[in-house]
C-alpha positions in Angstrom: 1.0 2.2 -11.0 2.5 1.3 -14.4 0.5 -1.9 -14.6 -2.7 -0.5 -13.3 -5.7 0.1 -15.6 -6.8 3.6 -16.4 -9.7 3.2 -13.9 -7.4 1.9 -11.2 -5.0 4.8 -11.8 -7.8 7.3 -11.4 -8.8 5.7 -8.1 -5.2 5.9 -6.9 -4.8 9.6 -8.0 -8.0 10.8 -6.4 -7.1 9.0 -3.1 -3.5 10.4 -3.3 -4.9 14.0 -3.7 -7.3 13.5 -0.8 -4.6 12.0 1.4 -2.1 14.7 0.6 -4.5 17.5 1.4 -6.6 16.0 4.3 -4.4 13.2 5.5 -5.3 9.5 5.6 -8.5 8.9 7.6 -7.5 6.8 10.6 -10.7 4.8 10.3 -9.6 3.5 6.9 -6.1 2.4 8.0 -5.6 -1.2 8.6 -2.4 -3.0 9.8 -0.6 -5.2 7.3 0.2 -8.7 8.3 3.8 -8.7 9.7 4.5 -11.9 7.8 2.1 -12.4 5.0 1.4 -15.3 2.7 4.1 -15.5 0.0 6.8 -14.4 2.3 6.1 -10.6 2.6 7.3 -8.8 5.7 5.4 -5.6 6.3 5.6 -5.3 10.1 6.0 -1.5 10.0 3.2 -1.0 7.4 -0.5 -0.2 7.2 -2.8 -0.5 4.2 -5.9 1.4 2.9 -8.4 -0.3 0.6 -9.5 1.5 -2.5 -12.1 2.5 -3.3 -13.3 2.5 0.3 -14.5 0.6 2.2 -13.3 -2.7 0.7 -12.3 -2.2 -2.9 -10.0 -4.6 -4.8 -7.1 -2.2 -4.8 -4.9 -1.0 -2.0 -2.2 1.4 -1.0 0.5 0.3 1.5 2.3 2.9 3.6 5.4 2.4 5.8 5.2 4.0 9.3 8.3 6.0 10.0 9.4 8.5 12.7 10.6 11.8 11.2 11.7 14.5 13.7 9.9 12.8 16.5 6.5 12.5 14.6 5.0 9.4 13.1 4.5 9.6 9.3 3.0 7.4 6.6 5.3 7.0 3.6 3.8 5.7 0.5 5.2 2.3 -0.5 2.9 0.8 -3.2 -0.4 0.7 -5.0 -2.0 -2.2 -6.7 -4.5 -5.1 -6.6 -4.8 -6.5 -3.1 -5.3 -10.1 -4.3 -4.9 -10.5 -8.1 -6.0 -13.6 -9.7 -3.4 -16.3 -9.5 -3.5 -16.9 -13.3 -2.5 -13.3 -14.0 0.9 -13.8 -12.3 0.7 -10.2 -11.3 2.2 -9.4 -7.8 -0.1 -8.2 -5.1 0.3 -4.7 -3.7 1.8 -6.4 -0.6 4.5 -8.1 -2.7 5.2 -4.8 -4.5 5.6 -3.0 -1.2 7.8 -5.7 0.2 10.5 -5.4 -2.4 11.7 -1.8 -1.7 11.4 -2.3 2.0 13.7 -5.3 2.0 16.1 -3.5 -0.4 16.3 -0.5 2.0 17.1 -2.8 5.0 20.0 -4.4 3.0 21.8 -1.0 2.7 
């Protein structure tokens, strides 16, 4: 969230608080493209648009199995589709980086 504006950080922090206390509402969870434009690979991930229902920001979560239960693990927050001229990575590109790094270990 270091690059996010103050307003975007506030959206993320409110969503995080809600998600930590009440969980992520299933009707807001959307699958990520397994192979996205720009070479992202998020085949075990889902996304949530912020603010709901279709805001410009998003959170990406990796789906993992922990002790036999599926869990959502936060991967990234950011603009879903930043303007090309900004040269800012999308939330999907940000999420892709640590996932690839963890697979290389």
